[in-house]
C-alpha positions, 0 to 999 in steps of 0.5 A: 216775795211775801211768805204766803207767795213763797209757801204757795209756790212751794206747795203748788210747784210740786203739783204737776199741772198744765198751768204755771204756778204763777197762774194759781196766784190769780185763780185762788183769789178769784175762786175765793171771791166768787164763792163769797159772792155766791154765798152772799147772793144766796143768803140775802137774795134767794133766802128760803122762805120760813113758815110763820109760827101759828 
């Protein structure tokens, strides 16, 4: 077990929740990747149109 996994089990194991602590190891990377994807999508594909300087 890596250090990150060990500490994540310590941190999230104390939180009473309906899901198991192992499920958090799958949710956090998916959440991180989705936030990164949507931020890149907004930056490159839906970028705000800037006014031209007169």
